[in-house]
Structures are given as structure tokens and as C-alpha cells.
TIMI-2910 file (N, C-alpha, C, CB; in pm, 1 decimal, decimal comma, always signed):
<rs>
+----------+----------+----------+----------+----------+----------+----------+----------+----------+----------+----------+----------+------+
!      n_x !      n_y !      n_z !     ca_x !     ca_y !     ca_z !      c_x !      c_y !      c_z !     cb_x !     cb_y !     cb_z ! resn !
+----------+----------+----------+----------+----------+----------+----------+----------+----------+----------+----------+----------+------+
!  +8572,0 ! +11083,1 !  +8581,2 !  +8583,2 ! +11017,0 !  +8503,0 !  +8689,0 ! +10918,6 !  +8542,3 !  +8592,4 ! +11083,3 !  +8403,0 !  Met !
!  +8694,1 ! +10781,6 !  +8515,3 !  +8830,8 ! +10749,5 !  +8553,9 !  +8896,0 ! +10649,8 !  +8423,4 !  +8826,4 ! +10666,5 !  +8713,7 !  Val !
!  +8818,1 ! +10639,4 !  +8352,8 !  +8902,4 ! +10569,8 !  +8204,5 !  +8793,1 ! +10598,4 !  +8087,7 !  +8937,3 ! +10363,1 !  +8213,6 !  Ala !
!  +8904,1 ! +10602,9 !  +7972,1 !  +8802,7 ! +10571,0 !  +7858,0 !  +8872,0 ! +10449,2 !  +7761,3 !  +8770,7 ! +10721,9 !  +7760,5 !  Val !
!  +8779,7 ! +10356,0 !  +7780,6 !  +8811,5 ! +10257,4 !  +7693,1 !  +8746,8 ! +10264,2 !  +7504,7 !  +8752,7 ! +10129,8 !  +7781,0 !  Val !
!  +8822,4 ! +10263,9 !  +7448,4 !  +8737,2 ! +10215,6 !  +7299,8 !  +8792,0 ! +10071,4 !  +7281,0 !  +8778,8 ! +10322,9 !  +7138,5 !  Asp !
!  +8641,5 ! +10035,0 !  +7309,5 !  +8604,8 !  +9896,1 !  +7291,3 !  +8633,2 !  +9835,5 !  +7156,0 !  +8465,4 !  +9882,0 !  +7318,2 !  Trp !
!  +8645,4 !  +9889,1 !  +7067,9 !  +8691,7 !  +9851,2 !  +6958,6 !  +8803,9 !  +9794,6 !  +6932,5 !  +8687,5 !  +9924,8 !  +6901,0 !  Glu !
!  +8929,5 !  +9854,1 !  +6988,3 !  +9075,9 !  +9805,2 !  +6989,6 !  +9101,6 !  +9787,2 !  +7108,2 !  +9178,8 !  +9888,2 !  +6934,3 !  Leu !
!  +9027,9 !  +9783,6 !  +7212,3 !  +9083,7 !  +9706,0 !  +7360,3 !  +9051,2 !  +9562,1 !  +7368,5 !  +9012,5 !  +9770,2 !  +7501,4 !  Ala !
!  +9174,1 !  +9470,9 !  +7410,8 !  +9196,0 !  +9365,7 !  +7403,9 !  +9292,1 !  +9309,5 !  +7504,2 !  +9220,2 !  +9352,9 !  +7294,0 !  Thr !
!  +9241,5 !  +9185,2 !  +7516,0 !  +9361,6 !  +9082,3 !  +7618,5 !  +9400,0 !  +8990,4 !  +7528,7 !  +9300,4 !  +8987,7 !  +7766,7 !  Ile !
!  +9515,8 !  +9038,2 !  +7471,4 !  +9603,7 !  +8928,1 !  +7326,6 !  +9701,8 !  +8942,4 !  +7420,0 !  +9648,3 !  +8988,4 !  +7123,6 !  Gly !
!  +9766,3 !  +8893,4 !  +7296,7 !  +9924,1 !  +8858,0 !  +7301,8 !  +9976,8 !  +9016,4 !  +7281,9 !  +9985,8 !  +8732,3 !  +7158,9 !  His !
! +10085,9 !  +9043,5 !  +7378,6 ! +10160,6 !  +9146,4 !  +7393,9 ! +10253,9 !  +9171,7 !  +7215,3 ! +10261,9 !  +9105,1 !  +7544,0 !  Pro !
! +10285,5 !  +9065,1 !  +7174,4 ! +10350,1 !  +9086,4 !  +7049,3 ! +10259,7 !  +9132,5 !  +6894,8 ! +10421,1 !  +8949,6 !  +7033,2 !  Leu !
! +10104,8 !  +9122,6 !  +6947,7 ! +10038,8 !  +9194,3 !  +6847,3 ! +10027,4 !  +9313,3 !  +6882,0 !  +9923,3 !  +9150,7 !  +6812,4 !  Ala !
! +10004,3 !  +9326,2 !  +7029,9 ! +10019,7 !  +9499,9 !  +7007,9 ! +10114,4 !  +9587,8 !  +6973,0 ! +10001,3 !  +9560,1 !  +7102,2 !  Asp !
! +10289,0 !  +9497,8 !  +7019,1 ! +10386,7 !  +9554,6 !  +6936,9 ! +10380,6 !  +9565,3 !  +6800,0 ! +10485,6 !  +9500,1 !  +6956,2 !  Leu !
! +10333,2 !  +9461,8 !  +6723,5 ! +10298,0 !  +9485,1 !  +6589,5 ! +10187,7 !  +9605,7 !  +6528,2 ! +10251,7 !  +9359,7 !  +6556,3 !  Ala !
! +10106,2 !  +9592,2 !  +6635,0 ! +10014,3 !  +9719,2 !  +6580,6 ! +10063,7 !  +9837,1 !  +6587,0 !  +9893,4 !  +9739,8 !  +6646,0 !  Tyr !
! +10145,1 !  +9874,2 !  +6725,7 ! +10248,5 !  +9983,0 !  +6750,4 ! +10323,2 ! +10017,4 !  +6613,8 ! +10358,3 !  +9933,3 !  +6864,9 !  Ala !
! +10374,6 !  +9886,6 !  +6545,5 ! +10485,6 !  +9937,0 !  +6434,8 ! +10409,6 !  +9943,1 !  +6288,1 ! +10628,9 !  +9818,5 !  +6424,9 !  Cys !
! +10248,6 !  +9917,6 !  +6302,6 ! +10218,2 !  +9934,1 !  +6162,3 ! +10256,4 ! +10072,9 !  +6081,6 ! +10074,6 !  +9913,9 !  +6154,5 !  Met !
! +10301,6 ! +10177,7 !  +6193,9 ! +10270,8 ! +10316,1 !  +6109,7 ! +10420,7 ! +10256,1 !  +5995,7 ! +10293,7 ! +10521,0 !  +6233,7 !  Ala !
! +10515,2 ! +10207,5 !  +6042,6 ! +10633,5 ! +10213,9 !  +5976,2 ! +10626,1 ! +10188,8 !  +5802,3 ! +10721,0 ! +10108,4 !  +6049,6 !  Tyr !
! +10491,2 ! +10096,5 !  +5812,9 ! +10457,1 ! +10033,0 !  +5672,2 ! +10327,3 ! +10154,1 !  +5609,4 ! +10385,3 !  +9837,5 !  +5698,3 !  Arg !
! +10264,8 ! +10225,8 !  +5654,6 ! +10179,3 ! +10297,5 !  +5627,1 ! +10199,4 ! +10411,9 !  +5536,2 ! +10139,6 ! +10324,9 !  +5726,1 !  Leu !
! +10132,5 ! +10462,6 !  +5455,3 ! +10193,8 ! +10580,6 !  +5336,3 ! +10179,7 ! +10695,4 !  +5447,4 ! +10080,2 ! +10615,4 !  +5158,1 !  Pro !
! +10243,1 ! +10762,3 !  +5463,5 ! +10262,9 ! +10916,3 !  +5509,0 ! +10143,0 ! +10972,3 !  +5485,8 ! +10374,8 ! +11002,6 !  +5433,3 !  Pro !
! +10104,5 ! +10988,1 !  +5348,2 ! +10021,3 ! +11121,6 !  +5290,6 !  +9862,2 ! +11081,5 !  +5285,4 ! +10077,6 ! +11168,2 !  +5117,4 !  Asp !
!  +9835,6 ! +10943,2 !  +5399,5 !  +9686,6 ! +10911,0 !  +5390,2 !  +9628,0 ! +11010,9 !  +5492,9 !  +9647,5 ! +10746,3 !  +5427,3 !  Asp !
!  +9487,0 ! +11049,4 !  +5432,8 !  +9438,8 ! +11163,8 !  +5535,1 !  +9392,5 ! +11107,6 !  +5644,3 !  +9330,1 ! +11256,1 !  +5487,5 !  Pro !
!  +9352,6 ! +11010,7 !  +5691,0 !  +9323,5 ! +10944,2 !  +5775,1 !  +9425,3 ! +10856,7 !  +5879,4 !  +9249,4 ! +10886,1 !  +5712,1 !  Val !
!  +9472,4 ! +10770,5 !  +5852,2 !  +9571,5 ! +10680,5 !  +5926,7 !  +9704,6 ! +10751,4 !  +5876,0 !  +9559,9 ! +10504,0 !  +5885,7 !  Phe !
!  +9787,9 ! +10871,7 !  +5866,2 !  +9921,2 ! +10853,3 !  +5817,1 ! +10022,6 ! +10805,5 !  +5894,8 !  +9964,2 ! +10958,1 !  +5773,3 !  Ala !
! +10131,4 ! +10738,2 !  +5799,6 ! +10205,1 ! +10665,5 !  +5856,0 ! +10370,2 ! +10722,4 !  +5835,9 ! +10167,8 ! +10530,5 !  +5804,5 !  Gly !
! +10431,0 ! +10627,2 !  +5816,1 ! +10573,0 ! +10669,4 !  +5809,2 ! +10656,3 ! +10631,7 !  +5749,6 ! +10624,9 ! +10667,9 !  +5889,1 !  Leu !
! +10598,7 ! +10533,8 !  +5628,9 ! +10689,4 ! +10463,9 !  +5532,3 ! +10736,7 ! +10555,0 !  +5436,7 ! +10625,2 ! +10351,1 !  +5461,8 !  Ala !
! +10884,5 ! +10532,4 !  +5426,2 ! +10939,8 ! +10642,6 !  +5357,2 ! +10997,8 ! +10774,3 !  +5377,3 ! +10874,0 ! +10663,7 !  +5301,9 !  Gly !
! +10927,1 ! +10781,8 !  +5524,7 ! +10988,4 ! +10906,4 !  +5592,6 ! +11156,7 ! +10862,0 !  +5617,6 ! +10896,5 ! +10943,4 !  +5755,7 !  Val !
! +11167,3 ! +11011,1 !  +5652,9 ! +11343,5 ! +10978,7 !  +5675,1 ! +11323,5 ! +10989,5 !  +5851,8 ! +11489,2 ! +11138,5 !  +5584,8 !  Asp !
! +11333,6 ! +10857,3 !  +5898,9 ! +11331,3 ! +10867,1 !  +6047,4 ! +11427,6 ! +10893,7 !  +6086,7 ! +11298,8 ! +10774,5 !  +6116,4 !  Leu !
! +11583,2 ! +10873,9 !  +6050,6 ! +11682,5 ! +10907,2 !  +6153,0 ! +11684,2 ! +11107,2 !  +6142,5 ! +11859,3 ! +10810,8 !  +6101,4 !  Ala !
! +11645,2 ! +11152,9 !  +6021,9 ! +11644,4 ! +11275,1 !  +6081,6 ! +11531,0 ! +11342,0 !  +6169,1 ! +11666,3 ! +11347,4 !  +5987,6 !  Ala !
! +11444,0 ! +11255,1 !  +6179,2 ! +11339,5 ! +11299,3 !  +6320,5 ! +11386,1 ! +11211,6 !  +6439,2 ! +11152,2 ! +11261,2 !  +6295,3 !  Leu !
! +11479,2 ! +11141,4 !  +6443,1 ! +11512,1 ! +11110,1 !  +6580,0 ! +11392,9 ! +11000,5 !  +6600,4 ! +11511,3 ! +11250,7 !  +6689,5 !  Asp !
! +11354,2 ! +10927,1 !  +6494,2 ! +11273,3 ! +10831,2 !  +6556,1 ! +11313,6 ! +10681,3 !  +6516,0 ! +11129,1 ! +10862,1 !  +6519,8 !  Ile !
! +11332,7 ! +10565,4 !  +6615,4 ! +11364,8 ! +10483,2 !  +6568,1 ! +11317,9 ! +10362,1 !  +6402,6 ! +11362,6 ! +10458,1 !  +6675,8 !  Pro !
! +11382,0 ! +10279,5 !  +6388,5 ! +11278,0 ! +10236,2 !  +6259,0 ! +11248,1 ! +10141,6 !  +6321,3 ! +11322,2 ! +10202,4 !  +6102,0 !  Asn !
! +11162,3 ! +10034,2 !  +6275,2 ! +11102,0 !  +9942,1 !  +6284,2 ! +11197,6 !  +9808,2 !  +6348,0 ! +11043,3 !  +9934,8 !  +6156,5 !  Glu !
! +11285,1 !  +9800,7 !  +6290,2 ! +11385,8 !  +9665,3 !  +6333,1 ! +11472,6 !  +9729,8 !  +6457,3 ! +11510,1 !  +9604,7 !  +6184,2 !  Glu !
! +11427,8 !  +9894,7 !  +6488,0 ! +11524,2 !  +9919,8 !  +6625,8 ! +11447,2 !  +9931,5 !  +6741,5 ! +11613,1 ! +10054,6 !  +6623,7 !  Glu !
! +11347,4 !  +9953,3 !  +6683,3 ! +11188,3 !  +9926,0 !  +6803,9 ! +11187,7 !  +9805,7 !  +6828,2 ! +11017,6 !  +9953,4 !  +6747,8 !  Leu !
! +11184,7 !  +9699,3 !  +6739,7 ! +11167,9 !  +9570,5 !  +6821,2 ! +11265,7 !  +9532,6 !  +6891,1 ! +11139,9 !  +9464,6 !  +6752,6 !  Val !
! +11405,2 !  +9550,1 !  +6839,8 ! +11513,3 !  +9565,8 !  +6925,3 ! +11516,1 !  +9603,0 !  +7083,7 ! +11577,4 !  +9653,0 !  +6864,9 !  Thr !
! +11439,7 !  +9754,3 !  +7093,0 ! +11449,9 !  +9788,4 !  +7208,3 ! +11342,7 !  +9699,6 !  +7300,0 ! +11435,7 !  +9933,3 !  +7208,1 !  Ile !
! +11238,6 !  +9681,2 !  +7201,7 ! +11106,8 !  +9587,4 !  +7286,5 ! +11161,5 !  +9442,0 !  +7334,9 ! +10957,1 !  +9548,6 !  +7166,9 !  Tyr !
! +11259,9 !  +9371,0 !  +7278,4 ! +11322,4 !  +9269,6 !  +7311,3 ! +11431,9 !  +9279,8 !  +7394,3 ! +11349,6 !  +9215,7 !  +7216,7 !  Cys !
! +11451,1 !  +9386,4 !  +7471,5 ! +11582,9 !  +9407,5 !  +7499,0 ! +11507,4 !  +9416,7 !  +7683,4 ! +11677,4 !  +9568,2 !  +7398,5 !  Lys !
! +11415,9 !  +9545,7 !  +7677,1 ! +11305,2 !  +9568,3 !  +7768,5 ! +11282,1 !  +9421,2 !  +7793,7 ! +11173,1 !  +9656,7 !  +7709,0 !  Ala !
! +11192,3 !  +9346,4 !  +7757,4 ! +11120,5 !  +9232,1 !  +7776,5 ! +11204,3 !  +9100,9 !  +7786,2 ! +11026,4 !  +9224,7 !  +7671,3 !  Ala !
! +11332,1 !  +9139,8 !  +7793,6 ! +11458,8 !  +9006,7 !  +7810,9 ! +11462,4 !  +8908,2 !  +7715,0 ! +11444,5 !  +8913,2 !  +7942,6 !  Gly !
! +11385,1 !  +8955,3 !  +7621,8 ! +11408,8 !  +8842,7 !  +7475,4 ! +11516,9 !  +8851,5 !  +7377,8 ! +11292,4 !  +8852,8 !  +7372,8 !  Arg !
! +11546,9 !  +8747,8 !  +7360,4 ! +11635,8 !  +8767,4 !  +7197,2 ! +11601,2 !  +8795,5 !  +7102,4 ! +11689,1 !  +8681,2 !  +7137,3 !  Ala !
! +11470,9 !  +8747,7 !  +7076,8 ! +11415,9 !  +8778,7 !  +6947,0 ! +11279,8 !  +8739,6 !  +6944,9 ! +11488,2 !  +8715,1 !  +6837,3 !  Glu !
! +11208,2 !  +8791,9 !  +6814,6 ! +11092,3 !  +8741,9 !  +6812,1 ! +11049,2 !  +8689,0 !  +6699,6 ! +11017,8 !  +8817,6 !  +6848,4 !  Ile !
! +11024,2 !  +8555,2 !  +6750,9 ! +11011,8 !  +8448,9 !  +6601,0 ! +10881,7 !  +8434,1 !  +6541,7 ! +11051,3 !  +8287,2 !  +6627,5 !  Pro !
! +10879,2 !  +8439,7 !  +6420,7 ! +10786,1 !  +8459,4 !  +6295,5 ! +10720,6 !  +8634,9 !  +6296,8 ! +10640,3 !  +8327,1 !  +6311,3 !  Asn !
! +10802,2 !  +8733,4 !  +6295,4 ! +10774,0 !  +8868,1 !  +6307,2 ! +10656,3 !  +8907,6 !  +6215,1 ! +10896,8 !  +8946,5 !  +6277,8 !  Trp !
! +10687,2 !  +8867,9 !  +6082,7 ! +10588,3 !  +8880,1 !  +5987,3 ! +10439,1 !  +8835,6 !  +6027,3 ! +10634,7 !  +8805,2 !  +5875,2 !  Pro !
! +10416,6 !  +8747,3 !  +6087,6 ! +10303,5 !  +8698,1 !  +6110,2 ! +10211,1 !  +8774,2 !  +6197,9 ! +10324,4 !  +8583,5 !  +6152,3 !  Phe !
! +10322,3 !  +8888,0 !  +6286,5 ! +10228,7 !  +8969,3 !  +6356,3 ! +10176,6 !  +9088,4 !  +6312,2 ! +10273,0 !  +8996,4 !  +6460,0 !  Tyr !
! +10289,9 !  +9097,3 !  +6204,4 ! +10266,6 !  +9256,6 !  +6133,6 ! +10145,1 !  +9223,3 !  +6042,9 ! +10416,9 !  +9327,5 !  +6025,2 !  Met !
! +10135,4 !  +9120,2 !  +5980,8 ! +10041,4 !  +9084,5 !  +5893,3 !  +9931,8 !  +9087,3 !  +5949,5 ! +10057,5 !  +8976,1 !  +5837,5 !  Ala !
!  +9896,4 !  +9011,4 !  +6076,7 !  +9774,1 !  +9008,0 !  +6161,1 !  +9726,4 !  +9155,6 !  +6175,8 !  +9803,2 !  +8939,4 !  +6307,3 !  Phe !
!  +9835,4 !  +9216,9 !  +6220,2 !  +9813,8 !  +9340,7 !  +6255,8 !  +9726,4 !  +9417,4 !  +6181,9 !  +9918,2 !  +9397,0 !  +6262,6 !  Ser !
!  +9788,5 !  +9455,8 !  +6031,8 !  +9764,3 !  +9482,1 !  +5928,1 !  +9621,5 !  +9452,6 !  +5849,2 !  +9857,5 !  +9437,9 !  +5885,9 !  His !
!  +9599,8 !  +9315,2 !  +5878,2 !  +9463,2 !  +9241,6 !  +5870,9 !  +9371,3 !  +9311,7 !  +5940,9 !  +9462,2 !  +9102,2 !  +5924,1 !  Phe !
!  +9393,5 !  +9350,6 !  +6044,5 !  +9265,1 !  +9375,0 !  +6208,4 !  +9266,0 !  +9517,0 !  +6176,8 !  +9331,8 !  +9334,8 !  +6425,1 !  Arg !
!  +9349,3 !  +9604,6 !  +6126,0 !  +9353,2 !  +9728,0 !  +6061,3 !  +9264,0 !  +9733,4 !  +5999,7 !  +9446,0 !  +9760,2 !  +5993,5 !  Leu !
!  +9303,8 !  +9661,1 !  +5861,7 !  +9144,5 !  +9627,7 !  +5749,9 !  +9028,8 !  +9610,5 !  +5793,1 !  +9136,1 !  +9502,6 !  +5669,7 !  Ala !
!  +9033,9 !  +9506,2 !  +5877,5 !  +8867,3 !  +9489,4 !  +5931,4 !  +8798,8 !  +9586,6 !  +6026,8 !  +8849,6 !  +9356,2 !  +6011,6 !  Ser !
!  +8862,8 !  +9650,4 !  +6098,1 !  +8819,5 !  +9770,3 !  +6193,4 !  +8783,7 !  +9889,2 !  +6088,6 !  +8953,5 !  +9820,4 !  +6309,4 !  Ile !
!  +8880,2 !  +9913,6 !  +5972,6 !  +8857,7 ! +10030,8 !  +5921,0 !  +8728,3 ! +10006,6 !  +5826,8 !  +8986,6 ! +10083,9 !  +5851,0 !  Thr !
!  +8736,0 !  +9885,1 !  +5761,3 !  +8651,2 !  +9849,0 !  +5695,8 !  +8479,2 !  +9868,3 !  +5753,5 !  +8700,9 !  +9723,9 !  +5673,0 !  Gln !
!  +8495,8 !  +9865,3 !  +5842,5 !  +8344,1 !  +9842,4 !  +5977,0 !  +8317,0 ! +10001,8 !  +5949,2 !  +8393,9 !  +9789,0 !  +6213,1 !  Gly !
!  +8421,7 ! +10068,8 !  +5993,0 !  +8373,4 ! +10236,7 !  +6000,9 !  +8310,2 ! +10249,3 !  +5863,8 !  +8514,7 ! +10366,6 !  +6021,2 !  Val !
!  +8399,1 ! +10233,9 !  +5757,1 !  +8353,1 ! +10239,8 !  +5607,0 !  +8232,5 ! +10233,8 !  +5602,7 !  +8397,7 ! +10142,1 !  +5518,3 !  Tyr !
!  +8194,2 ! +10091,2 !  +5591,9 !  +8022,4 ! +10049,9 !  +5634,8 !  +7947,6 ! +10102,4 !  +5691,4 !  +7991,9 !  +9960,2 !  +5699,0 !  Ala !
!  +8017,3 ! +10140,0 !  +5823,3 !  +7860,6 ! +10225,0 !  +5930,6 !  +7853,4 ! +10357,8 !  +5818,3 !  +7914,1 ! +10308,4 !  +6170,0 !  Arg !
!  +7956,1 ! +10447,2 !  +5774,3 !  +7974,1 ! +10575,0 !  +5661,3 !  +7841,6 ! +10528,9 !  +5630,1 !  +8109,6 ! +10582,0 !  +5520,1 !  Ser !
!  +7850,0 ! +10441,3 !  +5493,1 !  +7751,1 ! +10418,3 !  +5400,9 !  +7597,1 ! +10437,3 !  +5485,1 !  +7779,3 ! +10263,6 !  +5334,6 !  Leu !
!  +7621,8 ! +10344,6 !  +5573,8 !  +7499,9 ! +10314,6 !  +5626,3 !  +7428,3 ! +10474,6 !  +5695,9 !  +7530,5 ! +10183,4 !  +5744,8 !  Gln !
!  +7521,5 ! +10535,2 !  +5702,3 !  +7476,7 ! +10665,9 !  +5753,6 !  +7482,0 ! +10698,8 !  +5907,9 !  +7340,7 ! +10680,4 !  +5711,9 !  Gly !
!  +7561,3 ! +10619,6 !  +5973,3 !  +7583,4 ! +10589,2 !  +6087,1 !  +7711,9 ! +10586,8 !  +6215,7 !  +7547,8 ! +10504,6 !  +6059,6 !  Asn !
!  +7803,3 ! +10663,9 !  +6098,3 !  +7930,9 ! +10679,5 !  +6147,2 !  +7970,9 ! +10822,8 !  +6214,6 !  +8016,5 ! +10649,5 !  +6035,6 !  Ala !
!  +8044,0 ! +10795,1 !  +6338,3 !  +8011,6 ! +10946,6 !  +6427,3 !  +8203,2 ! +10992,2 !  +6370,5 !  +7963,4 ! +10919,3 !  +6686,2 !  Ser !
!  +8243,5 ! +10944,1 !  +6274,0 !  +8366,5 ! +11028,2 !  +6223,2 !  +8330,8 ! +11081,7 !  +6099,0 !  +8500,7 ! +10947,4 !  +6205,8 !  Asp !
!  +8362,7 ! +11210,7 !  +6083,2 !  +8334,3 ! +11291,9 !  +5993,9 !  +8394,2 ! +11219,5 !  +5842,5 !  +8395,0 ! +11433,4 !  +6041,4 !  Leu !
!  +8492,0 ! +11179,5 !  +5883,4 !  +8606,8 ! +11135,8 !  +5764,2 !  +8603,9 ! +10961,2 !  +5756,8 !  +8793,1 ! +11198,4 !  +5818,2 !  Lys !
!  +8469,5 ! +10955,2 !  +5764,8 !  +8479,3 ! +10820,5 !  +5808,6 !  +8450,8 ! +10715,1 !  +5664,6 !  +8360,4 ! +10800,0 !  +5939,7 !  Ala !
!  +8399,9 ! +10817,7 !  +5530,2 !  +8400,5 ! +10731,9 !  +5427,5 !  +8542,9 ! +10704,9 !  +5362,4 !  +8307,5 ! +10782,7 !  +5333,3 !  Lys !
!  +8654,7 ! +10777,5 !  +5429,0 !  +8806,5 ! +10762,4 !  +5336,3 !  +8865,0 ! +10666,5 !  +5431,4 !  +8921,3 ! +10921,5 !  +5311,9 !  Leu !
!  +8782,5 ! +10594,9 !  +5502,1 !  +8822,3 ! +10473,2 !  +5602,2 !  +8828,0 ! +10377,9 !  +5487,2 !  +8704,7 ! +10425,7 !  +5739,2 !  Tyr !
!  +8757,3 ! +10359,1 !  +5367,9 !  +8754,8 ! +10264,0 !  +5273,6 !  +8881,9 ! +10196,2 !  +5184,4 !  +8672,3 ! +10317,7 !  +5196,9 !  Gly !
!  +8958,4 ! +10357,3 !  +5205,1 !  +9054,3 ! +10329,7 !  +5142,2 !  +9206,6 ! +10268,8 !  +5226,8 !  +9062,4 ! +10450,1 !  +5070,3 !  Ser !
!  +9172,3 ! +10352,4 !  +5354,8 !  +9276,1 ! +10250,6 !  +5466,9 !  +9272,3 ! +10100,2 !  +5428,8 !  +9216,2 ! +10253,5 !  +5644,3 !  Val !
!  +9131,7 ! +10063,7 !  +5448,5 !  +9101,9 !  +9928,0 !  +5463,7 !  +9186,1 !  +9853,7 !  +5323,1 !  +8921,7 !  +9908,0 !  +5468,9 !  Ala !
!  +9175,4 !  +9935,0 !  +5259,8 !  +9243,4 !  +9824,6 !  +5103,4 !  +9417,5 !  +9833,7 !  +5120,9 !  +9190,9 !  +9922,6 !  +4889,6 !  Lys !
!  +9441,2 !  +9959,3 !  +5153,9 !  +9567,6 !  +9993,9 !  +5195,4 !  +9633,0 !  +9876,7 !  +5272,7 !  +9560,2 ! +10118,1 !  +5276,8 !  Thr !
!  +9596,6 !  +9872,6 !  +5420,7 !  +9626,9 !  +9779,7 !  +5510,3 !  +9612,2 !  +9649,1 !  +5485,4 !  +9570,4 !  +9800,9 !  +5605,6 !  Ser !
!  +9514,1 !  +9570,0 !  +5403,5 !  +9520,3 !  +9482,3 !  +5367,2 !  +9581,0 !  +9414,2 !  +5279,4 !  +9460,4 !  +9478,9 !  +5365,6 !  Ala !
!  +9632,4 !  +9548,5 !  +5158,8 !  +9724,9 !  +9487,9 !  +5074,8 !  +9887,2 !  +9470,4 !  +5127,8 !  +9716,9 !  +9571,0 !  +4950,4 !  Ser !
!  +9897,0 !  +9534,9 !  +5263,0 ! +10039,9 !  +9570,1 !  +5318,4 ! +10024,1 !  +9432,9 !  +5357,6 ! +10077,3 !  +9702,0 !  +5439,7 !  Ile !
!  +9941,0 !  +9387,6 !  +5454,9 !  +9923,3 !  +9294,9 !  +5513,4 !  +9922,4 !  +9105,7 !  +5414,4 !  +9795,8 !  +9355,0 !  +5581,1 !  Gly !
!  +9878,0 !  +9154,6 !  +5331,6 !  +9911,4 !  +9060,6 !  +5244,7 ! +10019,5 !  +9018,7 !  +5176,0 !  +9855,5 !  +9071,2 !  +5181,5 !  Trp !
! +10103,7 !  +9146,6 !  +5121,7 ! +10243,6 !  +9126,2 !  +5058,1 ! +10314,4 !  +9096,4 !  +5187,9 ! +10311,3 !  +9262,7 !  +4967,7 !  Ser !
! +10334,2 !  +9097,4 !  +5324,2 ! +10397,1 !  +9066,7 !  +5434,0 ! +10369,9 !  +8951,8 !  +5423,6 ! +10372,2 !  +9125,0 !  +5549,0 !  Ile !
! +10268,2 !  +8869,8 !  +5443,6 ! +10208,0 !  +8713,0 !  +5426,0 ! +10264,4 !  +8657,5 !  +5325,8 ! +10057,4 !  +8694,9 !  +5399,3 !  Ala !
! +10259,5 !  +8694,4 !  +5207,6 ! +10324,9 !  +8636,0 !  +5089,4 ! +10470,1 !  +8633,4 !  +5126,7 ! +10298,1 !  +8718,4 !  +4953,5 !  Ala !
! +10546,0 !  +8744,4 !  +5110,4 ! +10637,0 !  +8710,1 !  +5150,4 ! +10759,5 !  +8637,6 !  +5226,0 ! +10620,7 !  +8741,6 !  +5146,2 !  Ala !
! +10664,0 !  +8621,5 !  +5351,4 ! +10690,4 !  +8494,3 !  +5469,2 ! +10693,2 !  +8377,6 !  +5442,1 ! +10603,7 !  +8479,1 !  +5566,8 !  Ala !
+----------+----------+----------+----------+----------+----------+----------+----------+----------+----------+----------+----------+------+
</rs>
């Protein structure tokens, strides 16, 4: 085997969308049984950079001063996750989901859409 590609998540898209997708964990709840996040977790105690620090590290490595419209990318990523997880949930209702936890994805879709909407509304 040469590679494994998840076609549902494979994109040729904007690198800032990928960065925002990686940063979603900072805003997702840590107690979710499917997509446990880092919201409210003591990141410093775990020696994990917070979202702002990670974006700063990225900017330095990419040779950028900042990321204009960062909330757009974060909202987009949460809406994207909501769409993907809603699809998994729908397949579970149809009886053709491969993940045993697929019915739990419906709550992830709601949570992620809500977070995305909050980010968009605040911007």
C-alpha cells in the first residue's frame, strides 16, 4: 500500500482552511464521545499551545504577519465539520454507516454548527 486517502476530507484547498480545521479542537467540548476537543482544558499544564499561539507559530513559519479574517476560516471549518458529521449521522439512520458511533455524530453536527454560527455572529 502506498497511501490511504480519506476522500471525505481530502481537498485541494486554501492552507488557512486546513489550519482552521486543525484549530477547531480548541473550541470543541472535551467530553464529546466522538470528537473530544480542548475547550476549557488547561492547555498550559499539558504544554499545548493555545489557538492564538498556534496561529502565531504558523504565521512565523509561513512568513506572514497575521491572518486577516481568521473568524471566517474558523466559522467555515465548523460548518464544514457540521456538514460532514451530519452526513455520517444520516447514513447511520439509513443503516449504512461504517462507524459504530455514527448515531452520535448528529450531536457533533449540532455542536459544531452552533460554534460556527457563534463565530460568524461575533465577527
